[in-house]
TIRO-2110 file (N, C-alpha, C; in Angstrom, 1 decimal):
// TIRO-2110
-10.5, 50.8, 136.9, N, 1, A
-10.5, 49.7, 137.8, CA, 1, A
-10.1, 48.3, 137.1, C, 1, A
-10.7, 48.1, 136.0, N, 2, A
-10.4, 46.9, 135.2, CA, 2, A
-9.0, 46.8, 134.8, C, 2, A
-8.4, 48.0, 134.4, N, 3, A
-7.0, 48.0, 134.0, CA, 3, A
-6.1, 47.6, 135.2, C, 3, A
-6.4, 48.1, 136.4, N, 4, A
-5.6, 47.8, 137.6, CA, 4, A
-5.7, 46.3, 137.9, C, 4, A
-6.8, 45.7, 137.7, N, 5, A
-7.0, 44.2, 137.9, CA, 5, A
-6.2, 43.5, 136.9, C, 5, A
-6.2, 43.9, 135.7, N, 6, A
-5.4, 43.2, 134.6, CA, 6, A
-3.9, 43.4, 134.9, C, 6, A
-3.5, 44.5, 135.3, N, 7, A
-2.1, 44.8, 135.6, CA, 7, A
-1.6, 43.9, 136.8, C, 7, A
-2.5, 43.8, 137.8, N, 8, A
-2.2, 42.9, 138.9, CA, 8, A
-2.1, 41.5, 138.5, C, 8, A
-3.0, 41.0, 137.6, N, 9, A
-2.9, 39.6, 137.1, CA, 9, A
-1.6, 39.4, 136.3, C, 9, A
-1.3, 40.3, 135.5, N, 10, A
-0.1, 40.2, 134.7, CA, 10, A
1.2, 40.1, 135.6, C, 10, A
1.2, 41.0, 136.6, N, 11, A
2.4, 40.9, 137.5, CA, 11, A
2.5, 39.6, 138.3, C, 11, A
1.3, 39.1, 138.7, N, 12, A
1.3, 37.8, 139.3, CA, 12, A
1.9, 36.7, 138.4, C, 12, A
1.5, 36.7, 137.1, N, 13, A
2.0, 35.8, 136.2, CA, 13, A
3.5, 36.0, 136.0, C, 13, A
4.0, 37.2, 135.7, N, 14, A
5.4, 37.4, 135.5, CA, 14, A
6.2, 37.1, 136.7, C, 14, A
5.7, 37.4, 137.9, N, 15, A
6.4, 37.0, 139.1, CA, 15, A
6.6, 35.5, 139.3, C, 15, A
5.7, 34.7, 138.7, N, 16, A
5.7, 33.3, 138.9, CA, 16, A
6.6, 32.6, 137.9, C, 16, A
7.0, 33.3, 136.8, N, 17, A
7.8, 32.6, 135.7, CA, 17, A
9.2, 32.3, 136.3, C, 17, A
9.7, 31.1, 136.0, N, 18, A
11.0, 30.7, 136.5, CA, 18, A
12.2, 31.2, 135.6, C, 18, A
11.9, 32.0, 134.7, N, 19, A
13.0, 32.6, 133.8, CA, 19, A
13.0, 34.1, 134.1, C, 19, A
14.1, 34.7, 133.8, N, 20, A
14.2, 36.2, 134.0, CA, 20, A
13.4, 36.9, 133.0, C, 20, A
12.6, 37.9, 133.5, N, 21, A
11.8, 38.7, 132.7, CA, 21, A
11.9, 40.1, 133.2, C, 21, A
12.1, 41.1, 132.2, N, 22, A
12.1, 42.5, 132.6, CA, 22, A
11.5, 43.3, 131.5, C, 22, A
11.0, 44.4, 131.8, N, 23, A
10.4, 45.3, 130.9, CA, 23, A
11.1, 46.7, 130.9, C, 23, A
11.6, 47.1, 129.8, N, 24, A
12.3, 48.4, 129.7, CA, 24, A
11.5, 49.3, 128.8, C, 24, A
11.4, 50.6, 129.1, N, 25, A
10.7, 51.5, 128.2, CA, 25, A
11.7, 52.0, 127.1, C, 25, A
11.1, 52.9, 126.3, N, 26, A
11.9, 53.3, 125.1, CA, 26, A
13.2, 54.1, 125.6, C, 26, A
13.2, 54.6, 126.8, N, 27, A
14.4, 55.3, 127.3, CA, 27, A
15.4, 54.4, 128.1, C, 27, A
15.1, 53.0, 128.0, N, 28, A
15.9, 52.0, 128.6, CA, 28, A
15.8, 52.0, 130.1, C, 28, A
14.8, 52.6, 130.7, N, 29, A
14.5, 52.5, 132.1, CA, 29, A
13.8, 51.2, 132.3, C, 29, A
14.2, 50.5, 133.4, N, 30, A
13.6, 49.2, 133.7, CA, 30, A
12.3, 49.6, 134.5, C, 30, A
11.2, 49.2, 133.9, N, 31, A
9.9, 49.4, 134.6, CA, 31, A
9.4, 48.2, 135.4, C, 31, A
10.0, 47.1, 135.1, N, 32, A
9.6, 45.8, 135.8, CA, 32, A
10.8, 44.8, 135.7, C, 32, A
11.1, 44.2, 136.8, N, 33, A
12.0, 43.0, 136.8, CA, 33, A
11.5, 42.0, 137.7, C, 33, A
11.3, 40.8, 137.2, N, 34, A
10.7, 39.7, 138.1, CA, 34, A
11.7, 39.2, 139.1, C, 34, A
11.3, 38.5, 140.1, N, 35, A
12.2, 38.0, 141.1, CA, 35, A
13.4, 37.2, 140.7, C, 35, A
13.3, 36.5, 139.6, N, 36, A
14.4, 35.8, 139.1, CA, 36, A
15.5, 36.7, 138.6, C, 36, A
15.2, 37.8, 137.9, N, 37, A
16.2, 38.8, 137.5, CA, 37, A
16.8, 39.5, 138.7, C, 37, A
15.9, 39.9, 139.7, N, 38, A
16.5, 40.6, 140.9, CA, 38, A
17.3, 39.7, 141.7, C, 38, A
17.0, 38.4, 141.8, N, 39, A
17.9, 37.5, 142.5, CA, 39, A
19.2, 37.4, 141.9, C, 39, A
19.3, 37.4, 140.6, N, 40, A
20.5, 37.3, 139.8, CA, 40, A
21.3, 38.6, 139.8, C, 40, A
20.7, 39.7, 139.6, N, 41, A
21.3, 41.0, 139.4, CA, 41, A
21.2, 42.0, 140.6, C, 41, A
20.3, 41.7, 141.6, N, 42, A
20.1, 42.6, 142.7, CA, 42, A
19.0, 43.6, 142.3, C, 42, A
18.7, 44.6, 143.3, N, 43, A
17.7, 45.6, 143.0, CA, 43, A
18.0, 46.5, 141.8, C, 43, A
17.0, 46.9, 141.1, N, 44, A
17.2, 47.7, 139.9, CA, 44, A
17.7, 49.1, 140.3, C, 44, A
17.2, 49.7, 141.3, N, 45, A
17.7, 51.0, 141.8, CA, 45, A
17.8, 52.1, 140.7, C, 45, A
16.8, 52.1, 139.8, N, 46, A
16.7, 53.1, 138.8, CA, 46, A
17.7, 53.1, 137.7, C, 46, A
18.5, 52.0, 137.6, N, 47, A
19.5, 51.9, 136.5, CA, 47, A
18.8, 51.6, 135.2, C, 47, A
19.5, 52.0, 134.1, N, 48, A
19.0, 51.6, 132.7, CA, 48, A
19.3, 50.1, 132.5, C, 48, A
18.6, 49.5, 131.6, N, 49, A
18.8, 48.1, 131.4, CA, 49, A
20.2, 47.7, 131.0, C, 49, A
20.8, 48.5, 130.2, N, 50, A
22.2, 48.2, 129.8, CA, 50, A
23.2, 48.4, 131.0, C, 50, A
22.9, 49.2, 131.9, N, 51, A
23.7, 49.4, 133.1, CA, 51, A
23.5, 48.2, 134.0, C, 51, A
22.2, 47.9, 134.2, N, 52, A
21.8, 46.8, 135.2, CA, 52, A
22.2, 45.4, 134.7, C, 52, A
21.9, 45.1, 133.5, N, 53, A
22.1, 43.7, 133.0, CA, 53, A
23.5, 43.5, 132.3, C, 53, A
24.0, 44.6, 131.7, N, 54, A
25.2, 44.4, 131.0, CA, 54, A
26.4, 45.1, 131.6, C, 54, A
26.2, 45.9, 132.7, N, 55, A
27.3, 46.6, 133.3, CA, 55, A
28.0, 47.5, 132.2, C, 55, A
27.2, 48.2, 131.4, N, 56, A
27.6, 49.0, 130.3, CA, 56, A
27.3, 50.5, 130.6, C, 56, A
28.0, 51.4, 129.9, N, 57, A
27.7, 52.8, 130.0, CA, 57, A
26.8, 53.2, 128.8, C, 57, A
26.8, 52.4, 127.8, N, 58, A
26.0, 52.8, 126.6, CA, 58, A
25.0, 51.6, 126.2, C, 58, A
24.1, 51.9, 125.4, N, 59, A
23.1, 50.9, 124.9, CA, 59, A
23.9, 49.8, 124.3, C, 59, A
23.4, 48.6, 124.6, N, 60, A
24.0, 47.4, 124.0, CA, 60, A
23.8, 47.4, 122.5, C, 60, A
24.9, 47.0, 121.7, N, 61, A
24.8, 47.0, 120.3, CA, 61, A
23.7, 46.0, 119.7, C, 61, A
23.3, 45.0, 120.5, N, 62, A
22.3, 44.1, 120.0, CA, 62, A
20.9, 44.4, 120.5, C, 62, A
20.8, 45.5, 121.2, N, 63, A
19.5, 45.9, 121.7, CA, 63, A
18.4, 46.0, 120.6, C, 63, A
17.2, 45.5, 120.9, N, 64, A
16.1, 45.5, 120.0, CA, 64, A
15.0, 46.6, 120.4, C, 64, A
15.3, 47.4, 121.4, N, 65, A
14.3, 48.4, 121.9, CA, 65, A
13.9, 49.3, 120.7, C, 65, A
14.8, 49.9, 120.0, N, 66, A
14.4, 50.8, 118.9, CA, 66, A
13.4, 50.2, 117.9, C, 66, A
13.7, 48.9, 117.5, N, 67, A
12.8, 48.2, 116.6, CA, 67, A
11.5, 47.9, 117.2, C, 67, A
11.5, 47.5, 118.5, N, 68, A
10.2, 47.1, 119.2, CA, 68, A
9.4, 48.4, 119.3, C, 68, A
10.0, 49.5, 119.7, N, 69, A
9.2, 50.7, 119.9, CA, 69, A
8.8, 51.4, 118.6, C, 69, A
9.4, 51.0, 117.5, N, 70, A
9.0, 51.6, 116.2, CA, 70, A
7.9, 50.7, 115.6, C, 70, A
7.5, 49.6, 116.3, N, 71, A
6.4, 48.7, 115.8, CA, 71, A
6.9, 47.5, 115.0, C, 71, A
8.1, 47.3, 114.9, N, 72, A
8.6, 46.2, 114.1, CA, 72, A
8.6, 44.9, 115.0, C, 72, A
8.4, 43.8, 114.3, N, 73, A
8.5, 42.5, 115.0, CA, 73, A
10.0, 42.0, 115.0, C, 73, A
10.4, 41.5, 116.1, N, 74, A
11.8, 41.1, 116.2, CA, 74, A
11.8, 39.7, 116.8, C, 74, A
12.9, 39.0, 116.5, N, 75, A
13.1, 37.6, 117.0, CA, 75, A
14.5, 37.6, 117.7, C, 75, A
END
């Protein structure tokens, strides 16, 4: 129950941010896109982040997902 409350709070915060925010898992599936992103790019509809944001068929060469999911800090 506490986890659900915290997830709800986090979503409220992310939804209120005036900048585009998205969360992609290690398989590049978009798990969350805030209203700013969806206003700019439309509904996610199950697309991978590189398809949705970059109109690409392959992972973006500058993608930091592998580093992030391996525990490295990235900037």
